[in-house]
N, C-alpha and C positions, 0 to 999 in steps of 0.2 A: 578211332580218335577222341571221339565222347566221353570213351568208357576211361584213355589214360587221362586225361584230362578229371574227370571226375576220381580218379585212384589219387593225382598231383594235388588237387584240395582236399582230399581226405585225408591225405596226410602230410597240409599245412595247416589243417584248423586243430590236428594232437599236437601237432608243434606249438602251434598259439597255445591251447591250452596245460602243455609243457614246459612253458619255456622255460622255466627255471634249471630244469634237468639239462636242455638240451642244451642252452649256454654254459653252465659244467662243463659238461660233454665236451662242447664244442673246444673251448682252451685248451681241455686235458688233449685231445686229441693234436690237435695244432701243437704244441707243447713236446708232442709226445713220438709226433713225425719228423720231428727235427733230426735228432737223430734218424737216417734211414733204415736202419736195421727196424728198426723198433715202429714204423710206419705199419707193415699189415698187420703188427697185433693189434694198433691203437685202431687202425679202421674196424676193422672186429668187435673190438670192442663196443665202439661210436656204434658199431650198427644194433649191438647187441641192448644198448641201450634204447634207443628207435626202438628195436622187437618188443622191449618190456613196458614201453610206453603207451604202446599198443593195446598189450594182453593183461599189465597188472602194472598201471602206472603209480601203486607204492612203491613197487620195487625199484625206478626209472631212478638212480642218484649215480655217483661216483662212486660209491660201493661195489654194484654191478661192473661199472665200469672198470676197475680198479681187478675185479675178482676174472672175469671175460678178458684180459688184457694179459693177468699171468695164464692162464686158465690155454691161451690159444701161442702163447708166446713162439714156440717148437712149431706146433702144426702149422701157423699162418708164415713161416718162411717159402716154403716151397712154393707155394700160393700164389709170394710178391713173388719171388723171383721169376714163378713159371709167365709172370704179368704183366713183369718190365721185361726181360724175352720179347715177350709177342708186339707188344709197345714197341719198342727199339727197331727189331724186323721191318715192320708193318708200319709204321710212318716213316722210318728209310727209305722204304722203298715206292710212298707217296713222292716224297720229294726227291729221292734221286732220279725219276723218268717224269718228273711233273713240266720236262721241257719238253718233251719228246710226243709227238700228236700221231702215230700209228693208228693205225685200230689193233690192234696187238695191245700196246701198252695200254690204249683207252682201254680196252677191256679188261687187262691186267690192273689198271686201278680201281676200275668201277668193283672186280671184285675186291680189292682191299680195302676200298671206301664201306663197300657192304662188311667185312669183315669187323672193320675198327670200329661200325656200330655194333656190332654183335658182341664184341670185347665188350665196349663200355657197358653193354645193358646187363652180359654177364658180372660184370663191377658192382652191377647197383644189386645183382636177385640172389646174388651166393652167396653172403651171411645172413640176410633174413631167411632166406631159403633154411640155411645149415636149421637157426633154429626153431627152425618149425620138425625137424624129420624127428624119430621116435628115438634113430639109434643115427645121431650127428657123424656125419662123415665129411672134408673139405670137397677130396673126387667127386665124391655122387653129390654132394651142394651143387657142383659146378659142372658136374653134368646136367641135374635137374636145372639150374639155371640155365645154358646153352635149349633144352629143349623149352621151356618158358622165351624166350626171346622167337626161339623158331616158330612155335606157335602167337606168338602174339606180336610180328612185326609191327602194326600200325601201335594199337597199343606202345611199347616200347618206345620208338618213336617218340609221339608224343610227350611223352614224357624224357627221354634227353634234350630232347627242345625247349620243354619249362624247363630243366634245369639248366639248360645252357643260357636262360633268358635270366637265371637266379644270377646265374654266374656271372653276365653282363652287368650286372645291377653291382654285384661284388665288389666287382672289378675298378666299376668307379665309385664307391663308397666303399675303401677298402676294411676299414673294421669290423666290416661283416663277413668276411671271412672267419677271424680273429673269431668273434662273438656266435656269430647266425650258419653261416651258411654248409657248414657241413651238415650241423647239426639238422636243418630241414633237409638235407638230403637221404639222409638217415630217415627220416619222419617217411617222407617220399617213396621209399626206394621198401619199408616193410608199409607202409599201407598199399603200395601194388602189388607186391607179393601177396598179404593177405585178399585183396579184390582179388584176383586171380585162383587161389586158393577156396576162395567163397565160392566161388560161379563152378569150380570142378567139382566142388563138394555137394553142391546142390546138384547138377546133372548127373554126381554118381548116385544120389537118395534120389530122386526122380526115376529114377534109370529101372525098370521091369526086373 
């Protein structure tokens, strides 16, 4: 839990320090998400700027956003379609069976809810992991994101709760979605992935 909070605050600190880059990127992401077909590439580009903000701050700008958007447009489409399909099926199941309270249905609802949390964690981690890979591949990044979720359930849940609180505040202050919130999520996601990778690398170095 504390690790998740620390990673989230690390991400928000990075967001504060490089606010100008995140604000412009946030605006570009919102604009390019309006035509739904461009939303997956826009999300990948948003995460690219977040990654650079942590690793090479001088390169975190709109130029990097556009480069990632163009480069990832085709490869991000299957990823986006798969995520939409999963979300529709999973949340449709949760809604359709909400009024039924038999033990079997309650068990299934619990499994669907856990699956939804794992899916949200994968959404958060996939592209930050992609940009950390020496030979990046979206499918490989998604698989690694799932492993990260399964190995760090409390860490991931803490991050999702903090992002949910951020989303609640942004819904009250609607302009935040336009200017700040998506950039803050990108900052948190990249901070979280780097936190777990740093811990993994430290353990690997310490092992005989």
